[in-house]
C-alpha positions as CSV (number, residue, x, y, z in Angstrom):
1,M,-22.1,88.4,22.3
2,A,-24.7,85.6,24.0
3,A,-22.8,83.1,26.3
4,S,-23.1,79.5,24.5
5,P,-25.1,77.4,26.5
6,P,-24.3,74.1,27.4
7,I,-25.4,70.4,26.0
8,S,-28.4,69.2,27.9
9,T,-28.8,65.2,28.2
10,E,-31.7,65.3,26.0
11,E,-29.6,66.9,23.7
12,F,-26.8,64.8,23.9
13,S,-29.3,61.6,23.7
14,A,-30.9,63.5,20.4
15,L,-27.3,63.7,18.9
16,M,-26.5,60.0,19.5
17,A,-29.7,58.9,17.9
18,A,-28.7,60.2,15.2
19,V,-25.5,58.1,15.0
20,G,-27.1,54.4,16.3
21,P,-28.1,51.9,16.5
22,F,-26.4,50.9,19.4
23,E,-27.0,47.3,21.1
24,S,-28.9,47.0,24.5
25,A,-26.6,48.0,27.5
26,P,-23.8,49.4,25.5
27,H,-20.0,49.0,26.7
28,V,-18.7,51.8,24.7
29,A,-15.4,54.3,24.5
30,A,-14.6,57.4,24.4
31,A,-11.2,59.6,23.2
32,V,-10.7,61.8,25.9
33,S,-6.8,63.3,25.8
34,G,-7.8,66.2,28.4
35,G,-8.8,68.8,26.1
36,G,-12.4,71.2,26.3
37,D,-13.9,69.2,23.3
38,S,-12.9,65.5,24.0
39,L,-13.4,65.6,28.2
40,S,-16.9,67.4,27.5
41,L,-17.6,64.7,25.1
42,G,-16.4,61.8,27.5
43,L,-19.1,63.2,30.6
44,L,-21.9,63.4,28.2
45,A,-21.1,60.1,27.0
46,E,-21.0,58.3,30.7
47,V,-24.2,60.0,31.2
48,W,-25.4,58.6,27.7
49,A,-24.3,55.3,28.5
50,H,-25.3,54.8,32.3
51,G,-29.1,55.9,31.1
52,H,-29.0,53.1,28.7
53,G,-28.0,50.6,30.9
54,G,-24.5,50.7,30.0
55,R,-21.1,52.1,30.6
56,M,-18.3,54.5,29.1
57,T,-14.5,53.8,29.2
58,A,-12.2,56.9,28.4
59,L,-9.1,56.1,26.6
60,T,-6.6,58.5,26.7
61,V,-2.9,58.7,24.4
62,D,0.2,59.4,25.9
63,H,2.3,60.2,22.7
64,G,5.3,61.1,25.0
65,L,5.7,63.9,22.2
66,R,6.1,66.7,25.6
67,S,7.8,65.7,28.3
68,G,4.7,66.7,30.8
69,S,2.4,64.2,28.6
70,A,2.3,61.4,31.0
71,A,1.3,63.7,33.7
72,E,-1.5,65.0,32.1
73,A,-3.0,61.8,31.4
74,A,-2.8,60.7,34.3
75,Q,-4.1,64.1,35.7
76,V,-7.4,63.1,33.3
77,G,-7.6,59.9,35.1
78,R,-7.9,62.1,38.2
79,W,-10.3,64.0,36.8
80,L,-12.7,61.2,35.6
81,N,-12.2,58.2,38.3
82,G,-13.5,60.9,40.7
83,R,-16.4,60.8,38.8
84,G,-16.7,57.6,39.2
85,I,-15.8,56.8,35.2
86,E,-13.4,54.4,34.0
87,H,-10.1,55.5,32.2
88,R,-7.2,53.9,30.5
89,V,-4.0,55.3,29.3
90,L,-2.7,54.0,26.2
91,A,1.2,54.7,25.3
92,W,2.8,55.0,22.2
93,R,6.0,53.3,22.2
94,G,9.1,53.1,20.4
95,A,11.1,55.3,18.0
96,K,9.1,58.4,16.2
97,P,9.6,60.0,13.4
98,T,11.2,62.7,12.1
99,S,8.8,63.9,9.4
100,G,5.2,63.4,9.3
101,L,5.3,63.5,12.9
102,Q,1.5,64.5,13.1
103,A,0.2,61.9,10.6
104,A,2.2,59.4,12.2
105,A,0.6,60.2,15.7
106,R,-3.1,60.4,14.4
107,K,-2.3,57.1,13.0
108,A,-0.8,55.7,16.4
109,R,-3.9,57.1,18.4
110,Y,-6.6,55.5,16.3
111,D,-4.3,52.3,16.1
112,L,-3.8,52.0,20.0
113,M,-7.6,52.7,20.5
114,T,-9.2,50.6,18.4
115,S,-7.0,47.2,19.2
116,W,-8.1,48.4,22.9
117,C,-11.8,47.7,21.6
118,R,-11.4,45.0,20.0
119,E,-9.4,43.4,22.7
120,A,-12.0,44.6,25.3
121,G,-14.6,43.7,23.0
122,V,-15.8,47.2,22.5
123,L,-17.9,48.3,19.1
124,H,-18.1,52.1,19.3
125,L,-15.6,54.8,20.0
126,F,-16.6,58.0,20.6
127,L,-14.5,61.1,19.0
128,A,-15.4,64.6,19.5
129,H,-15.0,66.3,16.5
130,H,-17.2,69.5,16.3
131,L,-18.2,71.9,14.2
132,E,-15.2,74.0,13.8
133,D,-13.1,70.9,13.3
134,Q,-15.4,69.8,9.9
135,A,-14.8,73.1,8.7
136,E,-11.2,73.2,9.2
137,T,-11.4,69.9,7.0
138,F,-13.6,71.4,4.5
139,L,-11.2,74.3,3.9
140,M,-7.7,71.9,4.4
141,R,-9.3,69.6,2.0
142,L,-10.3,72.5,-0.6
143,G,-6.7,73.4,-0.5
144,R,-5.8,70.5,-1.8
145,G,-7.6,70.3,-4.6
146,S,-10.5,67.4,-3.0
147,G,-13.0,66.3,-5.1
148,I,-16.8,65.6,-4.0
149,D,-15.4,62.5,-1.5
150,G,-12.3,65.4,0.1
151,L,-15.1,67.8,0.5
152,A,-17.6,66.1,2.3
153,A,-15.3,66.3,5.4
154,M,-15.7,64.3,8.2
155,S,-18.1,60.9,8.6
156,A,-20.7,61.1,11.2
157,V,-19.6,57.2,11.3
158,V,-17.0,55.2,10.1
159,E,-17.2,51.5,10.3
160,T,-13.7,49.8,10.5
161,A,-13.2,45.7,11.0
162,S,-12.4,46.4,14.7
163,V,-14.8,49.1,15.9
164,R,-17.5,52.1,14.7
165,L,-15.6,55.4,15.1
166,V,-19.0,57.6,16.2
167,R,-18.6,61.5,15.3
168,P,-21.6,62.9,17.6
169,L,-20.7,66.4,17.9
170,L,-20.0,67.5,14.2
171,K,-23.0,70.1,14.7
172,V,-21.8,71.6,17.7
173,P,-19.8,73.9,18.1
174,S,-16.7,74.3,20.3
175,G,-18.2,76.9,22.6
176,R,-21.0,74.8,23.7
177,L,-18.6,72.1,24.9
178,K,-16.6,74.2,26.6
179,A,-19.8,75.8,28.5
180,T,-20.9,72.5,29.3
181,L,-17.8,71.5,31.8
182,R,-18.4,75.0,33.2
183,G,-21.4,73.9,34.0
184,L,-20.1,71.1,35.7
185,G,-17.3,72.9,36.9
186,Q,-15.1,70.6,35.4
187,E,-11.5,71.9,34.6
188,W,-9.7,71.0,31.1
189,I,-6.0,70.9,29.5
190,E,-5.0,73.0,26.8
191,D,-2.9,71.5,24.5
192,P,-0.1,74.1,23.1
193,S,0.0,71.8,20.3
194,N,-2.9,73.6,18.9
195,R,-1.2,76.9,18.8
196,D,1.8,75.8,16.7
197,R,1.5,77.4,13.2
198,N,3.9,75.1,12.2
199,F,0.8,72.6,11.6
200,A,-1.8,73.9,8.9
201,R,-4.9,73.1,10.5
202,T,-3.4,75.7,13.1
203,R,-3.1,77.9,10.4
204,I,-6.6,77.6,9.0
205,R,-7.5,77.7,12.8
206,S,-6.5,81.1,13.5
207,A,-8.0,82.3,9.8
208,L,-11.8,81.2,11.0
209,P,-12.6,84.4,12.6
210,D,-11.8,86.5,9.5
211,L,-13.6,84.1,6.8
212,A,-16.5,84.6,9.3
213,E,-16.7,88.1,9.1
214,A,-16.2,87.7,5.3
215,G,-19.4,85.8,5.5
216,M,-18.1,82.1,5.6
217,P,-18.7,81.1,9.5
218,P,-18.0,78.1,10.9
219,E,-21.5,77.0,10.4
220,R,-21.6,78.0,6.6
221,L,-18.6,76.1,5.8
222,A,-19.7,72.6,7.7
223,E,-23.1,73.4,6.0
224,A,-21.5,73.2,2.5
225,A,-19.5,69.9,3.7
226,D,-22.9,68.5,3.9
227,H,-24.1,69.5,0.7
228,M,-20.9,67.7,-0.4
229,G,-21.7,64.8,1.5
230,G,-24.8,64.6,0.0
231,A,-23.8,64.5,-3.2
232,R,-21.3,61.7,-1.9
233,L,-24.2,59.3,-0.5
234,A,-25.8,59.8,-4.2
235,L,-22.5,58.7,-6.0
236,E,-21.5,55.9,-3.8
237,S,-25.6,54.6,-4.0
238,A,-25.1,54.3,-7.9
239,T,-21.5,53.1,-7.7
240,S,-22.6,50.5,-5.4
241,A,-25.9,49.3,-7.8
242,L,-23.2,49.3,-10.5
243,L,-21.0,47.2,-8.5
244,A,-24.0,45.0,-7.5
245,R,-24.2,44.1,-11.5
246,C,-21.0,44.2,-13.0
247,C,-18.2,42.6,-10.6
248,M,-17.7,39.4,-8.6
249,I,-15.5,38.9,-5.8
250,H,-14.1,35.1,-5.5
251,P,-12.7,34.5,-1.7
252,A,-9.2,33.6,-3.3
253,G,-8.8,37.5,-3.7
254,Y,-9.7,38.1,-6.9
255,A,-12.4,39.9,-9.1
256,G,-14.4,39.2,-12.6
257,V,-15.6,42.1,-14.3
258,D,-18.2,42.9,-16.8
259,G,-16.5,45.6,-18.7
260,A,-19.4,46.7,-21.1
261,A,-21.2,47.5,-17.8
262,L,-18.7,49.2,-16.4
263,A,-18.3,51.1,-20.1
264,A,-21.9,51.6,-20.1
265,A,-22.2,53.8,-16.7
266,P,-22.0,57.4,-16.4
267,K,-18.5,57.9,-16.3
268,A,-18.3,59.6,-12.7
269,V,-19.9,56.6,-11.1
270,S,-17.7,54.1,-13.6
271,L,-14.3,55.3,-12.5
272,R,-15.2,55.2,-9.0
273,A,-16.3,51.3,-9.1
274,L,-13.3,51.0,-11.1
275,A,-11.0,52.5,-7.9
276,R,-13.2,50.2,-5.6
277,I,-12.2,47.5,-7.1
278,L,-8.5,47.9,-7.3
279,V,-8.3,49.2,-3.8
280,C,-10.1,46.0,-2.7
281,I,-8.4,43.1,-4.7
282,G,-4.6,45.0,-3.9
283,G,-4.9,45.1,-0.4
284,R,-4.8,49.2,-0.8
285,T,-5.8,51.9,1.9
286,Y,-6.5,54.4,-0.8
287,G,-7.1,54.1,-4.9
288,P,-4.9,55.2,-8.1
289,R,-3.9,58.6,-8.6
290,S,-6.6,60.1,-11.0
291,A,-4.9,60.4,-14.4
292,K,-3.5,56.6,-13.7
293,L,-6.8,55.4,-13.0
294,E,-8.5,57.6,-16.1
295,R,-6.1,56.1,-18.3
296,L,-7.1,52.2,-17.6
297,H,-10.8,53.6,-17.7
298,Q,-9.9,54.7,-21.3
299,R,-9.0,51.4,-22.4
300,I,-11.7,49.3,-20.4
301,V,-14.1,52.1,-22.3
302,H,-12.6,51.5,-26.0
303,G,-12.3,47.6,-25.1
304,G,-9.3,47.2,-27.3
305,K,-7.5,43.9,-27.6
306,D,-4.8,44.4,-25.6
307,M,-6.5,45.7,-21.8
308,S,-3.4,44.2,-19.8
309,H,-2.4,46.5,-17.2
310,C,-0.8,47.2,-13.7
311,L,-2.0,49.3,-11.5
312,A,-2.5,49.6,-7.2
313,G,-1.2,46.6,-6.5
314,C,-3.3,44.9,-9.3
315,R,-3.0,42.7,-12.8
316,I,-5.8,43.6,-15.0
317,L,-6.3,41.0,-18.0
318,P,-8.8,40.0,-20.4
319,A,-11.1,36.9,-18.8
320,K,-10.5,34.1,-21.1
321,L,-14.0,33.3,-21.7
322,K,-16.1,32.5,-24.5
323,P,-16.0,35.1,-27.7
324,V,-19.5,36.3,-27.1
325,E,-18.3,38.0,-24.1
326,P,-15.4,39.6,-25.5
327,R,-15.2,42.7,-22.7
328,R,-15.5,40.6,-19.4
329,F,-11.8,41.0,-17.2
330,L,-10.3,39.7,-14.1
331,V,-8.6,42.0,-11.7
332,C,-6.1,40.1,-9.4
333,R,-2.7,40.2,-7.1
334,E,0.0,41.8,-8.9
335,R,3.2,39.5,-8.1
336,R,5.4,42.6,-7.6
337,G,5.4,43.0,-4.0
338,S,4.1,40.4,-2.4
339,P,4.9,39.6,1.1
340,L,8.0,37.8,2.3
341,P,7.8,34.2,3.8
342,L,6.4,34.5,7.2
343,A,6.9,31.3,10.1
344,A,3.9,29.4,10.6
345,V,2.8,28.8,14.3
346,A,-0.2,27.3,15.7
347,G,-2.5,29.7,17.6
348,T,-2.1,32.8,16.1
349,R,-3.7,35.2,14.3
350,I,-2.2,37.4,11.3
351,L,-3.3,39.6,8.3
352,W,-1.5,38.2,5.5
353,D,-0.4,40.6,2.0
354,R,-3.1,42.9,4.0
355,R,-5.9,40.9,2.2
356,F,-6.0,37.7,4.1
357,A,-7.0,37.0,7.7
358,I,-5.2,33.4,8.8
359,E,-5.4,31.6,12.0
360,F,-3.4,28.7,12.5
361,A,-4.3,25.5,14.4
362,A,-2.3,22.6,15.9
363,A,-2.2,19.8,13.2
364,N,-3.2,16.9,15.1
365,G,-2.7,18.1,18.2
366,K,1.3,17.9,18.2
367,G,4.1,20.1,18.9
368,I,5.0,23.1,16.3
369,S,8.4,22.5,15.0
370,G,8.5,26.0,13.7
371,A,9.4,24.5,10.0
372,A,6.1,25.6,8.0
373,R,6.2,28.9,6.3
374,L,3.4,30.9,4.7
375,T,4.1,32.4,1.3
376,N,2.3,32.9,-1.7
377,L,2.2,29.9,-3.7
378,G,4.3,31.4,-6.9
379,D,4.9,29.7,-10.4
380,D,7.1,27.1,-8.7
381,G,4.7,26.0,-6.0
382,W,1.9,25.6,-8.5
383,A,4.5,23.4,-11.0
384,A,5.1,21.1,-7.8
385,V,0.9,21.2,-7.0
386,A,0.2,20.1,-10.5
387,A,2.4,17.6,-10.8
388,D,1.3,15.9,-7.9
389,R,-2.3,16.3,-8.3
390,P,-2.8,16.5,-11.9
391,D,-6.5,17.0,-11.6
392,L,-6.2,20.6,-10.3
393,K,-4.8,21.6,-13.6
394,S,-8.6,21.9,-14.8
395,C,-9.9,23.9,-11.3
396,P,-12.1,27.0,-11.7
397,L,-9.2,29.6,-10.2
398,P,-7.9,31.4,-13.5
399,M,-4.3,30.7,-14.2
400,A,-3.1,34.3,-12.8
401,V,-4.2,34.2,-9.3
402,R,-3.1,31.0,-8.6
403,P,0.7,32.0,-8.0
404,S,-0.7,35.1,-5.2
405,L,-2.7,32.0,-3.3
406,P,-1.4,32.0,0.4
407,A,0.4,28.4,1.3
408,L,2.4,26.6,3.8
409,R,5.4,25.6,2.7
410,D,8.6,23.6,3.8
411,D,11.7,22.6,2.9
412,R,10.3,20.3,0.9
413,G,8.0,22.0,-0.7
414,V,4.2,22.8,-0.8
415,L,2.4,21.5,2.0
416,A,-1.2,22.9,1.6
417,V,-2.8,25.7,-0.2
418,P,-6.4,26.1,1.1
419,H,-7.9,27.9,-2.3
420,L,-7.0,24.5,-4.3
421,L,-7.9,22.2,-1.7
422,Y,-4.7,21.0,-1.8
423,K,-2.5,19.1,1.3
424,R,0.8,17.4,0.6
425,D,0.6,13.7,2.4
426,G,2.2,14.0,5.6
427,G,1.7,17.6,5.9
428,D,0.6,17.3,9.4
429,D,4.3,16.3,10.4
430,H,4.8,19.7,10.9
431,G,2.1,20.2,13.7
432,V,0.5,23.4,11.9
433,A,-2.6,23.9,9.4
434,F,-4.5,26.1,8.1
435,A,-7.8,26.7,10.5
436,R,-9.8,29.5,8.9
437,L,-8.8,32.1,6.4
438,R,-11.0,34.7,4.8
439,F,-10.6,37.3,2.2
440,M,-10.4,40.5,4.3
441,P,-8.8,43.1,2.6
442,P,-8.7,46.9,4.5
443,N,-11.4,48.4,2.1
444,S,-14.3,46.0,1.1
445,I,-15.7,46.0,-2.9
446,S,-18.7,48.4,-1.3
447,G,-17.0,50.5,1.2
448,A,-18.8,51.2,4.6
449,G,-20.6,54.4,3.3
450,F,-20.3,58.1,4.2
451,C,-22.9,58.8,6.9
452,I,-24.0,63.0,7.4
453,A,-25.1,63.8,10.8
454,L,-28.5,65.3,11.3
């Protein structure tokens, strides 16, 4: 078998062009564990960034799960610093879970790296997932019975609120990444967990040679994932077009939906649109299970009188509109699972209820007593606000939405509710006020869109 050729600077530049655009003189980051794949990515990314007038910072996460992890992270730093590459070690502190360890470690790794990027003002985080990783992901999701979205495997670009996750190597075999390191005379670290058969991915990886002999090499499996990615792109495009026609998202965190337009669309598109609405308004990471989504969809399609339903942290109920629009409905936050009261402190920023990005400022330049609390308005809060400001009873916000609105309270009651433009006289005495409030759930109504590596 011929030796795998290394990746040239020109080839890597072409791979990067396919996952752009990038700003001029970019400061980018790369996840570098010290393994052959990620270390190769780090060295290639440094040359690319320097060639574009920018720089690259390598990030190594020390999970603390093995006795030698800190020494390995330090070794990565010595290698990279010796080549003039900036390096940071991010440590996962605190207790580790006894179950679901691999998933928890993955989440901690991404949280640490994206937080670092956000604080450093870095817009792009490079990840070293390669051809075999894509094939393994496809097989794992096939085994779980995933649909089109899952079988599309990994996206070449994922846009988050903090950073773009960029995978430029999804078409590149792992052997070529290690060949690149050999050509540079660079050692790498072999992670023993990659041979641990307790992990499903390891077992699937060990089966790849047999699958290749049976006519299913990693290239063919990754190609199948690409085909599914194309189908996912087409569905996403149709779903976004439908949502643009049938759904209105309000800054107060609810949606108004044209049920007739939703019901008239092809079922696969209509189901995706409904799931996106629920995920957005409910502040969820993932949509509801298919069976539950199907039942709700049937209610909407048949347009019965009783459309009221709760699912995925949302209330679904008919909109109180003119009789000529009987199929319109509202999706708002369910009362169950509301966040606990939280002390409001001037100068802080929080993501509240997984949906509202809130910044607090000092009111009238005064100090902070800590007596003000952030809560949802609730029925009692709305009653107090309406008694103080009777004109708000005719405000355009639906009654079902008002209890879920973010509000400042003290021991006397409600201080402020920005979405109602309400502020109690004397509220500044607590020295804290809303400075900025945005509806910013983890998943928007449109989604970031799937990206296929070219």
